Backbone bond lengths (Angstrom), bond angles and torsions (degrees), N, CA, C in turn:
res aa  C-N    CA-C-N  psi(-1)  N-CA   C-N-CA  omega(-1)  CA-C   N-CA-C  phi
1 M - - - 1.422 - - 1.547 107.06 -
2 A 1.293 118.47 130.98 1.526 121.70 175.22 1.440 109.41 -71.51
3 L 1.358 113.95 134.12 1.363 120.10 -173.18 1.599 115.38 -87.45
4 F 1.342 114.79 -16.77 1.327 118.87 178.63 1.466 123.83 -90.89
5 S 1.161 122.76 155.20 1.510 124.75 176.89 1.533 101.95 -121.93
6 L 1.265 115.96 168.84 1.456 116.98 173.33 1.411 115.25 -62.89
7 R 1.364 115.72 -23.13 1.515 122.35 177.53 1.551 101.56 -72.82
8 S 1.261 119.46 -56.30 1.550 119.60 -171.78 1.467 110.91 -65.41
9 V 1.322 117.20 -44.85 1.421 118.82 -170.26 1.693 103.95 -79.77
10 G 1.151 117.25 -17.86 1.369 133.35 173.98 1.134 159.11 -22.67
11 S 0.667 54.73 -157.87 1.411 25.46 57.49 1.527 111.28 -40.93
12 V 1.302 121.57 -30.49 1.271 125.56 -177.31 1.526 118.15 -71.62
13 A 1.195 109.30 -50.32 1.542 111.31 172.06 1.476 104.65 -66.16
14 I 1.286 114.84 119.16 1.441 121.81 -163.07 1.499 110.09 -112.72
15 A 1.210 123.60 135.23 1.441 129.98 157.64 1.514 111.63 -106.05
16 F 1.294 120.80 118.29 1.511 117.47 -178.24 1.524 101.78 -109.94
17 V 1.307 115.51 131.90 1.413 119.53 165.07 1.431 109.14 -93.63
18 L 1.406 116.36 119.89 1.405 117.66 -173.65 1.475 111.10 -104.96
19 A 1.348 118.14 132.36 1.336 120.62 -177.86 1.593 105.31 -119.43
20 A 1.289 119.73 100.16 1.442 119.62 -177.09 1.432 109.17 -156.95
21 C 1.257 117.45 -131.87 1.551 122.26 -175.44 1.558 112.18 -67.00
22 S 1.266 118.24 173.06 1.429 125.20 -170.35 1.585 108.60 -88.09
23 D 1.258 120.12 -25.98 1.430 120.91 179.90 1.453 106.37 -70.15
24 P 1.405 115.33 160.91 1.507 120.06 -178.52 1.569 103.34 -78.80
25 L 1.271 108.59 139.42 1.475 116.11 173.69 1.447 120.70 -85.82
26 G 1.322 123.94 149.18 1.351 127.45 175.52 1.531 111.68 -121.33
27 P 1.315 116.68 174.29 1.521 119.07 178.95 1.599 114.36 -51.59
28 A 1.434 106.40 -41.68 1.504 109.80 -179.99 1.599 118.88 -60.69
29 D 1.351 110.87 -26.26 1.433 118.32 -172.94 1.546 106.11 -81.19
30 I 1.212 121.91 -23.35 1.508 126.20 -179.23 1.592 116.68 -109.19
31 S 1.420 109.06 -6.49 1.604 107.14 -174.51 1.470 111.51 -68.49
32 G 1.378 111.54 149.05 1.400 120.20 -175.98 1.525 111.90 158.33
33 T 1.285 113.43 175.88 1.504 116.65 177.52 1.533 107.96 -107.85
34 Y 1.304 117.58 123.45 1.422 124.44 177.54 1.621 109.79 -110.59
35 V 1.268 107.29 134.34 1.555 111.98 178.93 1.492 109.36 -119.02
36 L 1.358 114.57 141.77 1.422 118.43 -179.57 1.640 104.86 -72.00
37 T 1.426 108.89 134.05 1.545 113.24 -176.17 1.503 107.66 -121.31
38 S 1.461 115.55 -16.12 1.447 111.48 172.85 1.505 108.92 -165.37
39 V 1.188 120.34 161.69 1.507 138.26 175.35 1.451 105.03 -122.74
40 G 1.371 124.63 103.69 1.397 117.20 -177.33 1.563 107.59 71.65
41 S 1.276 114.37 -130.59 1.448 120.59 173.48 1.532 112.78 -103.11
42 A 1.230 113.89 -1.56 1.495 115.19 171.22 1.427 127.57 -91.34
43 A 1.334 117.98 135.53 1.553 118.84 175.46 1.407 107.84 -79.34
44 P 1.434 119.14 154.21 1.401 123.99 170.91 1.422 107.97 -62.23
45 P 1.473 115.30 149.16 1.405 126.79 2.41 1.595 110.76 -74.52
46 V 1.260 122.38 142.38 1.408 124.90 -178.83 1.562 109.48 -140.59
47 L 1.364 114.13 139.01 1.439 125.82 -173.84 1.588 104.79 -93.79
48 V 1.391 112.50 124.41 1.419 114.54 177.07 1.625 103.12 -121.59
49 T 1.504 112.22 131.78 1.415 116.57 175.93 1.524 106.19 -101.66
50 L 1.379 104.44 132.55 1.578 117.18 -177.28 1.521 112.15 -88.97
51 D 1.191 114.76 166.75 1.648 117.89 -178.31 1.414 115.93 -55.81
52 D 1.342 120.17 -33.12 1.406 125.78 -176.51 1.567 112.18 -83.25
53 G 1.381 116.60 -2.35 1.398 120.76 -178.26 1.413 113.73 92.33
54 S 1.265 126.84 -4.33 1.480 128.34 175.92 1.429 104.76 -82.70
55 T 1.469 115.54 160.68 1.456 121.04 -173.51 1.539 108.04 -124.81
56 R 1.331 112.81 152.64 1.518 121.10 172.62 1.549 106.04 -123.33
57 R 1.208 120.88 132.06 1.452 123.03 175.21 1.508 102.53 -116.58
58 I 1.336 112.91 105.25 1.513 123.54 -176.71 1.572 107.05 -87.69
59 E 1.405 108.01 116.47 1.355 114.63 179.86 1.627 112.25 -91.38
60 A 1.475 116.70 -37.82 1.379 121.14 174.16 1.535 105.58 -161.16
61 D 1.312 108.58 148.33 1.571 122.24 178.24 1.446 107.15 -141.75
62 T 1.460 112.91 120.42 1.535 115.56 178.68 1.584 108.06 -134.62
63 V 1.256 110.50 135.44 1.434 119.32 -179.59 1.544 108.90 -121.21
64 V 1.408 113.20 123.67 1.502 119.54 -176.59 1.515 103.73 -109.88
65 L 1.325 122.43 123.24 1.386 127.99 176.92 1.574 105.49 -113.52
66 R 1.327 118.07 110.24 1.458 121.44 178.24 1.616 110.71 -91.81
67 A 1.361 110.66 157.40 1.477 116.94 -176.31 1.547 109.70 -70.04
68 D 1.235 124.98 -14.35 1.416 127.30 -176.99 1.585 106.17 -84.30
69 G 1.329 120.81 -3.09 1.426 119.61 179.97 1.510 113.24 91.64
70 T 1.392 120.27 7.95 1.438 120.43 169.19 1.406 113.71 -110.83
71 G 1.285 115.38 163.29 1.470 119.02 -174.52 1.497 116.37 -147.60
72 T 1.256 130.88 171.67 1.360 137.66 172.19 1.559 113.55 -135.73
73 R 1.287 120.11 136.25 1.410 121.20 167.72 1.478 110.30 -125.64
74 R 1.370 110.56 134.43 1.582 116.97 -175.54 1.579 102.07 -126.46
75 V 1.346 113.98 121.72 1.346 120.27 174.82 1.618 109.55 -119.94
76 V 1.334 113.63 134.82 1.465 115.24 -179.01 1.619 99.47 -121.98
77 E 1.366 115.54 118.84 1.377 118.59 -174.30 1.555 109.85 -155.60
78 Q 1.327 110.54 166.66 1.572 118.79 173.13 1.490 107.48 -126.01
79 F 1.390 107.93 123.45 1.489 119.83 -177.42 1.410 112.70 -100.20
80 T 1.291 131.01 131.35 1.400 130.37 171.56 1.563 114.68 -121.73
81 P 1.335 113.68 88.06 1.496 114.56 178.76 1.528 104.00 -90.11
82 H 1.273 113.63 122.05 1.431 122.36 167.47 1.534 108.06 61.34
83 R 1.272 123.03 43.07 1.488 129.29 176.87 1.538 116.13 73.81
84 E 1.348 116.71 6.70 1.400 119.31 175.35 1.450 109.80 -101.60
85 V 1.346 119.26 120.69 1.502 122.03 -170.31 1.653 104.76 -90.49
86 R 1.342 114.70 132.74 1.498 115.86 169.70 1.524 101.34 -134.19
87 E 1.384 108.66 142.51 1.481 118.29 -176.93 1.588 107.85 -117.19
88 G 1.284 117.85 146.09 1.424 120.36 179.95 1.344 121.76 -161.14
89 D 1.191 122.53 155.48 1.458 130.70 177.54 1.553 103.69 -130.48
90 G 1.307 111.19 101.18 1.495 116.45 -171.81 1.630 110.74 -115.56
91 Q 1.204 111.23 137.90 1.549 118.91 177.40 1.544 108.38 -129.78
92 V 1.170 113.85 137.27 1.560 119.43 171.40 1.552 109.01 -133.39
93 E 1.314 112.79 151.48 1.470 126.34 174.12 1.484 109.29 -99.64
94 F 1.257 118.21 148.88 1.467 125.56 -177.99 1.529 108.86 -150.86
95 T 1.387 115.38 163.27 1.464 122.60 171.88 1.557 101.58 -117.40
96 Y 1.290 110.08 155.16 1.633 112.34 175.37 1.537 104.90 -146.03
97 R 1.269 108.37 165.01 1.527 123.11 173.99 1.359 108.87 -135.22
98 V 1.340 118.67 154.08 1.484 123.50 171.92 1.403 110.58 -104.59
99 S 1.343 119.29 134.64 1.507 125.33 178.31 1.520 101.26 -135.55
100 G 1.374 111.77 109.84 1.518 115.33 -178.14 1.551 114.99 69.29
101 R 1.309 111.26 -112.91 1.516 120.65 174.36 1.443 108.20 -120.14
102 T 1.267 123.81 30.17 1.505 132.43 179.35 1.602 108.17 -131.12
103 V 1.332 106.16 126.77 1.582 115.81 171.70 1.595 106.96 -99.39
104 H 1.355 112.78 122.78 1.500 115.66 173.27 1.450 111.28 -99.65
105 A 1.223 119.73 125.07 1.493 118.04 -178.69 1.693 106.90 -122.89
106 V 1.316 107.99 144.44 1.385 116.59 179.10 1.456 116.17 -126.89
107 V 1.334 117.82 132.30 1.409 122.09 173.05 1.519 114.35 -96.28
108 D 1.321 117.07 125.16 1.467 122.16 179.76 1.517 106.03 -92.01
109 T 1.287 120.25 110.56 1.505 126.53 -173.02 1.667 106.48 -82.55
110 G 1.267 114.03 -8.96 1.590 118.09 -177.16 1.507 109.44 89.24
111 V 1.254 113.98 -16.63 1.550 120.08 173.93 1.415 108.64 -97.78
112 S 1.285 113.79 -54.96 1.564 113.64 177.21 1.477 102.29 -160.24
113 A 1.386 117.11 157.89 1.443 119.83 -176.08 1.697 104.22 -78.89
114 V 1.309 109.68 138.69 1.433 117.82 -175.59 1.565 106.37 -120.71
115 L 1.305 111.49 130.57 1.523 111.32 -179.79 1.520 105.99 -114.14
116 I 1.263 112.56 109.47 1.521 116.61 171.23 1.484 112.62 -112.46
117 T 1.160 124.96 126.72 1.507 120.03 -167.98 1.670 109.33 -109.84
118 F 1.104 114.78 144.78 1.475 120.48 163.16 1.548 108.56 -146.19
119 E 1.310 115.71 149.62 1.524 118.49 -173.87 1.532 111.55 -100.45
120 L 1.268 111.10 140.70 1.545 118.73 171.48 1.456 107.94 -117.90
121 V 1.180 121.97 139.79 1.519 119.83 173.09 1.594 111.98 -108.54
122 V 1.117 120.59 127.50 1.533 127.50 -174.20 1.519 105.65 -82.88
123 L 1.235 116.84 113.71 1.469 125.03 168.28 1.494 111.18 -124.67
124 G 1.353 118.84 108.79 1.394 124.56 -166.13 1.551 109.06 52.72
125 D 1.364 109.48 -131.33 1.618 117.56 174.50 1.459 115.61 -80.69
126 D 1.253 119.68 4.66 1.393 124.39 -179.85 1.621 119.48 -104.42
127 L 1.300 118.23 144.16 1.373 125.27 175.74 1.488 108.58 -108.78
128 W 1.265 124.81 135.04 1.492 131.57 176.25 1.526 110.77 -122.31
129 N 1.350 113.36 137.93 1.376 130.18 179.58 1.504 107.66 -131.78
130 D 1.322 117.65 97.87 1.624 118.45 -172.73 1.432 104.20 48.18
131 D 1.360 118.88 -115.64 1.446 117.91 -172.95 1.611 114.70 -106.05
132 R 1.418 108.98 20.05 1.609 110.81 176.78 1.615 106.75 -100.38
133 R 1.208 117.35 135.23 1.415 127.16 165.47 1.334 120.97 -106.83
134 Y 1.331 118.85 127.80 1.314 127.06 -174.98 1.603 104.73 -121.11
135 Q 1.397 114.08 123.82 1.568 117.13 179.94 1.475 110.51 -106.52
136 R 1.295 115.22 142.15 1.437 123.31 -177.69 1.553 107.80 -78.22
137 R 1.320 112.16 134.92 1.418 120.42 -176.79 1.500 111.03 -119.55
138 G 1.365 116.64 132.94 1.449 117.08 170.62 1.503 113.32 67.67
139 A 1.342 122.71 -176.94 1.463 131.51 -177.35 1.652 107.55 -62.92
140 P 1.259 109.53 165.16 1.517 116.91 178.70 1.507 104.10 -72.60
141 A 1.460 111.59 144.81 1.414 119.27 -177.33 1.596 111.74 -70.45
142 P 1.352 115.67 140.79 1.453 119.62 -175.31 1.559 108.30 -65.54
């Protein structure tokens, strides 16, 4: 059973707030593989308690942004809603566009396009979302 939902992976339609150079950015400028390296001060795996008392144990979270405006997000996690444990390794594909300093990504569920946004701030080769840090690995994605 896949453990992610569009809300938890959500996270996958992405809006990145980019703080870098003064020129407009395009997909080729930000393409690459970004790996979750910390949530707060803890490295994965990390346990996150949600507002409703359920928990998510995040094992891994990787975002790939390709220069053609497509991307992939893969989350490996364990979700415990109301004492029921679900494990999953979920991957979703998305498309994105850059507008100013923001990247807007959309996941097509096959039923209807769903836009879920979250913001990542670019600082050097890192992306930040609240207390989550994603580090760029290797060369830009083709």
